[in-house]
Residue, then its C-alpha position, 0 to 999 in steps of 0.5 A: m605148068s606147075l608155075f601157074f596151076r596147082s592141083h589139090g590131090s591126084d583125083a582133084v578136079t579143082v585147080s587153083l592159080s599160083p601167086a606167080f600167075y597173079a603177079l604176071m597178070s598184075i604186071h600185064i594189066w599195068l602195061v596194058v592200062s598205062g599203054g592205053v592211057k599214053r595212047f589216049h594222051d597221044r590223041g589229045r584225050s584223057g586216059w579215063f576214056l579207057l573205061a569206055h571199054f566196059i560199055p557193052f558191044v560199042g565200047g570195045l570197038w570204039v576204044f580199038v578204033e581210037l587207039a589202034v586205027l586213028r593217028g595221034k594229033p600232030g604237034p603238042n597237046r595238053f599232055g605235052p609234045a608229040p612223041g618224036s617231035p623236036h620238042s619231045t624229051e624222049l629218045v626216039g630213034r636215036 
């Protein structure tokens, strides 16, 4: 735990987060946002729709349904070919 938390003195109640924690959280946020944007592109939508998550109550639910429940659009869209299609440049399942 000393990698993530530092206490100031033996009787200190406050805990400060270490730079390693901030570095790992930055990597985590980058991966989550880039994955969400790629998934929205797979659905044929702009990555800016990910900001709908900040709408109280319905935003998080809508983003969850859009990204986790609904299928991607078949065939190519304005962001490129569908992943795994014969026209895709990705190495999926090879």
